[in-house]
N, CA, C and O of each residue as an XYZ file, in Angstrom:
372
protein
N     143.799    118.637    199.200
C     143.746    118.227    197.822
C     142.319    118.410    197.297
O     141.368    118.537    198.068
N     142.196    118.421    195.987
C     140.860    118.546    195.420
C     140.287    117.166    195.139
O     141.013    116.188    194.964
N     138.970    117.122    195.102
C     138.295    115.860    194.858
C     137.833    115.799    193.411
O     137.230    116.750    192.914
N     138.097    114.732    192.755
C     137.739    114.588    191.348
C     136.284    114.169    191.203
O     135.780    113.346    191.967
N     135.630    114.739    190.226
C     134.229    114.443    189.978
C     134.075    113.065    189.337
O     134.927    112.623    188.567
N     132.982    112.404    189.668
C     132.706    111.092    189.097
C     131.740    111.167    187.927
O     131.160    110.150    187.545
N     131.555    112.329    187.357
C     130.642    112.493    186.246
C     131.365    112.126    184.954
O     132.393    112.717    184.622
N     130.821    111.138    184.220
C     131.492    110.729    182.978
C     131.281    111.730    181.849
O     130.394    112.580    181.915
N     132.094    111.621    180.829
C     131.897    112.443    179.629
C     130.565    112.065    179.004
O     130.124    110.926    179.152
N     129.912    112.989    178.308
C     128.589    112.698    177.742
C     128.543    111.459    176.846
O     127.588    110.685    176.912
N     129.554    111.269    176.020
C     129.561    110.099    175.130
C     129.606    108.806    175.932
O     128.909    107.842    175.615
N     130.429    108.796    176.969
C     130.557    107.607    177.809
C     129.297    107.373    178.635
O     128.909    106.228    178.869
N     128.661    108.451    179.076
C     127.445    108.324    179.882
C     126.319    107.709    179.056
O     125.581    106.854    179.547
N     126.187    108.139    177.816
C     125.138    107.589    176.955
C     125.377    106.106    176.696
O     124.444    105.303    176.725
N     126.617    105.755    176.447
C     126.973    104.354    176.212
C     126.687    103.516    177.462
O     126.142    102.416    177.367
N     127.056    104.040    178.624
C     126.824    103.337    179.897
C     125.332    103.169    180.170
O     124.891    102.115    180.627
N     124.566    104.207    179.890
C     123.123    104.145    180.110
C     122.481    103.085    179.214
O     121.593    102.353    179.652
N     122.922    103.007    177.981
C     122.365    101.996    177.082
C     122.738    100.587    177.529
O     121.956     99.652    177.358
N     123.930    100.431    178.099
C     124.318     99.130    178.651
C     123.427     98.762    179.838
O     123.006     97.614    179.972
N     123.145     99.741    180.698
C     122.291     99.482    181.855
C     120.858     99.169    181.439
O     120.207     98.316    182.043
N     120.368     99.853    180.415
C     119.017     99.580    179.917
C     118.943     98.164    179.356
O     117.936     97.478    179.529
N     120.000     97.729    178.689
C     120.026     96.395    178.092
C     119.909     95.287    179.136
O     119.380     94.213    178.849
N     120.405     95.550    180.355
C     120.308     94.542    181.413
C     119.131     94.802    182.347
O     118.984     94.129    183.368
N     118.290     95.782    181.998
C     117.071     96.017    182.763
C     117.192     96.978    183.934
O     116.281     97.044    184.759
N     118.268     97.711    184.032
C     118.451     98.654    185.136
C     118.159    100.077    184.659
O     119.058    100.911    184.553
N     116.890    100.331    184.376
C     116.515    101.638    183.828
C     116.673    102.762    184.847
O     117.002    103.887    184.470
N     116.446    102.485    186.118
C     116.623    103.511    187.161
C     118.082    103.977    187.218
O     118.355    105.174    187.312
N     118.998    103.040    187.160
C     120.418    103.380    187.192
C     120.827    104.138    185.929
O     121.642    105.058    185.985
N     120.257    103.745    184.798
C     120.551    104.435    183.540
C     120.062    105.875    183.608
O     120.757    106.789    183.165
N     118.880    106.081    184.157
C     118.343    107.428    184.301
C     119.220    108.262    185.217
O     119.437    109.445    184.955
N     119.720    107.673    186.273
C     120.603    108.386    187.217
C     121.887    108.836    186.520
O     122.341    109.962    186.723
N     122.468    107.968    185.708
C     123.701    108.313    184.985
C     123.453    109.494    184.057
O     124.238    110.442    184.025
N     122.358    109.434    183.300
C     122.039    110.519    182.368
C     121.705    111.805    183.111
O     122.108    112.889    182.689
N     120.978    111.692    184.204
C     120.590    112.868    184.980
C     121.821    113.568    185.565
O     121.880    114.797    185.603
N     122.784    112.797    186.013
C     124.016    113.383    186.554
C     124.748    114.209    185.503
O     125.274    115.279    185.808
N     124.784    113.719    184.277
C     125.465    114.453    183.203
C     124.693    115.723    182.847
O     125.286    116.787    182.667
N     123.372    115.605    182.746
C     122.555    116.755    182.347
C     122.623    117.868    183.376
O     122.678    119.043    183.012
N     122.620    117.518    184.651
C     122.619    118.542    185.701
C     124.018    118.996    186.104
O     124.154    119.889    186.941
N     125.049    118.405    185.532
C     126.422    118.802    185.859
C     126.726    120.179    185.274
O     126.402    120.454    184.118
N     127.328    121.015    186.049
C     127.695    122.351    185.578
C     128.863    122.296    184.601
O     129.167    123.275    183.919
N     129.498    121.164    184.546
C     130.660    120.977    183.701
C     130.314    121.024    182.207
O     131.133    121.452    181.393
N     129.102    120.585    181.851
C     128.713    120.475    180.451
C     127.591    121.455    180.140
O     126.436    121.050    180.003
N     127.912    122.720    180.029
C     126.912    123.755    179.763
C     126.864    124.191    178.309
O     125.919    124.871    177.909
N     127.835    123.828    177.522
C     127.819    124.197    176.107
C     127.221    123.052    175.308
O     127.270    121.895    175.725
N     126.651    123.390    174.145
C     125.976    122.378    173.352
C     126.964    121.401    172.757
O     128.022    121.781    172.255
N     126.596    120.137    172.824
C     127.323    119.061    172.165
C     126.276    118.109    171.596
O     125.192    117.972    172.164
N     126.580    117.469    170.513
C     125.636    116.524    169.908
C     125.280    115.420    170.897
O     124.132    114.980    170.947
N     126.243    114.977    171.672
C     125.995    113.910    172.640
C     124.982    114.346    173.698
O     124.198    113.522    174.171
N     124.984    115.629    174.078
C     124.014    116.108    175.064
C     122.592    116.069    174.518
O     121.648    115.796    175.260
N     122.435    116.337    173.240
C     121.101    116.249    172.640
C     120.599    114.805    172.689
O     119.440    114.557    173.024
N     121.468    113.864    172.357
C     121.097    112.448    172.416
C     120.795    112.021    173.854
O     119.870    111.247    174.101
N     121.580    112.531    174.792
C     121.359    112.218    176.201
C     120.004    112.749    176.658
O     119.276    112.067    177.379
N     119.671    113.960    176.240
C     118.388    114.531    176.641
C     117.222    113.731    176.066
O     116.227    113.514    176.757
N     117.328    113.299    174.835
C     116.258    112.496    174.247
C     116.074    111.190    175.032
O     114.949    110.793    175.335
N     117.173    110.542    175.351
C     117.104    109.289    176.107
C     116.611    109.557    177.533
O     115.842    108.770    178.084
N     117.052    110.665    178.124
C     116.641    111.033    179.481
C     115.132    111.258    179.545
O     114.462    110.749    180.444
N     114.608    112.010    178.603
C     113.169    112.280    178.580
C     112.397    110.981    178.332
O     111.355    110.746    178.944
N     112.904    110.159    177.451
C     112.254    108.870    177.177
C     112.160    108.024    178.448
O     111.108    107.459    178.745
N     113.254    107.941    179.191
C     113.253    107.161    180.433
C     112.364    107.790    181.502
O     111.682    107.082    182.242
N     112.372    109.113    181.581
C     111.522    109.798    182.566
C     110.050    109.521    182.295
O     109.278    109.296    183.227
N     109.661    109.537    181.042
C     108.269    109.257    180.685
C     107.939    107.801    180.997
O     106.883    107.500    181.554
N     108.841    106.912    180.637
C     108.624    105.483    180.873
C     108.491    105.177    182.363
O     107.644    104.380    182.767
N     109.339    105.818    183.179
C     109.340    105.562    184.624
C     108.433    106.513    185.405
O     108.356    106.438    186.632
N     107.747    107.408    184.689
C     106.843    108.395    185.294
C     107.575    109.278    186.310
O     107.134    109.447    187.446
N     108.689    109.827    185.873
C     109.504    110.724    186.697
C     109.450    112.128    186.106
O     110.448    112.637    185.596
N     108.286    112.743    186.179
C     108.076    114.064    185.589
C     108.947    115.141    186.201
O     109.426    116.031    185.497
N     109.154    115.068    187.501
C     109.969    116.072    188.180
C     111.426    116.029    187.695
O     112.055    117.071    187.510
N     111.946    114.834    187.495
C     113.322    114.705    186.988
C     113.429    115.258    185.574
O     114.412    115.912    185.227
N     112.411    114.993    184.761
C     112.411    115.506    183.388
C     112.378    117.023    183.396
O     113.099    117.669    182.635
N     111.547    117.590    184.252
C     111.445    119.044    184.337
C     112.770    119.656    184.791
O     113.223    120.653    184.229
N     113.380    119.064    185.795
C     114.663    119.561    186.293
C     115.734    119.525    185.205
O     116.515    120.466    185.065
N     115.765    118.444    184.443
C     116.749    118.318    183.373
C     116.493    119.339    182.269
O     117.434    119.934    181.744
N     115.228    119.544    181.915
C     114.911    120.516    180.872
C     115.244    121.934    181.307
O     115.645    122.754    180.481
N     115.085    122.234    182.582
C     115.459    123.553    183.093
C     116.966    123.733    182.993
O     117.432    124.812    182.626
N     117.731    122.705    183.309
C     119.186    122.775    183.199
C     119.619    122.905    181.742
O     120.605    123.574    181.432
N     118.877    122.263    180.862
C     119.214    122.214    179.446
C     118.808    123.486    178.711
O     119.234    123.700    177.576
N     117.997    124.330    179.331
C     117.458    125.508    178.641
C     118.511    126.549    178.292
O     118.249    127.419    177.462
N     119.685    126.491    178.893
C     120.740    127.443    178.549
C     121.289    127.181    177.145
O     122.039    127.993    176.604
N     120.914    126.057    176.568
C     121.329    125.707    175.213
C     120.419    126.455    174.236
O     119.232    126.610    174.522
N     120.925    126.916    173.110
C     120.092    127.649    172.147
C     118.816    126.896    171.774
O     118.792    125.666    171.753
N     117.754    127.654    171.480
C     116.426    127.090    171.249
C     116.386    126.085    170.109
O     115.622    125.122    170.167
N     117.184    126.287    169.082
C     117.101    125.381    167.935
C     117.463    123.951    168.312
O     117.108    123.013    167.598
N     118.161    123.775    169.420
C     118.502    122.426    169.856
C     117.477    121.879    170.838
O     117.432    120.671    171.071
N     116.660    122.740    171.412
C     115.610    122.297    172.329
C     114.336    121.960    171.561
O     113.563    121.105    171.994
N     114.110    122.617    170.434
C     112.850    122.445    169.707
C     112.515    120.992    169.357
O     111.331    120.654    169.379
N     113.469    120.103    169.035
C     113.081    118.703    168.796
C     112.610    117.999    170.066
O     111.921    116.982    169.991
N     112.979    118.534    171.236
C     112.632    117.912    172.501
C     111.157    118.095    172.854
O     110.549    117.205    173.449
N     110.580    119.239    172.495
C     109.222    119.570    172.942
C     108.187    118.576    172.424
O     107.426    118.037    173.228
N     108.119    118.301    171.097
C     107.131    117.316    170.639
C     107.401    115.919    171.194
O     106.469    115.158    171.456
N     108.675    115.589    171.369
C     109.040    114.277    171.905
C     108.524    114.127    173.328
O     108.018    113.068    173.700
N     108.649    115.181    174.123
C     108.216    115.149    175.521
C     106.695    115.119    175.616
O     106.150    114.486    176.520
N     106.009    115.784    174.710
C     104.544    115.830    174.739
C     103.909    114.498    174.368
O     102.815    114.184    174.837
N     104.577    113.714    173.535
C     103.965    112.449    173.079
C     104.052    111.349    174.101
O     103.581    110.239    173.855
């Protein structure tokens, strides 16, 4: 039999991450977002993925996880540039 993936839909992942942040579990929230960003399942652009990337980069900066941010941005680069351009100034600040 095949094994089902435990990766949530992007909308659900963002909601779950915000719930985890609200209770102080930022590491777990980052893990949830990172799993969605690096999943091969979600390679086409969706508005929820842009929001996830913004939150992911924010958490990576807060937790000083530069390598995770870089890995996520490399995975996200297959998305057209016009959707990445808001990320660059956000990541630099």
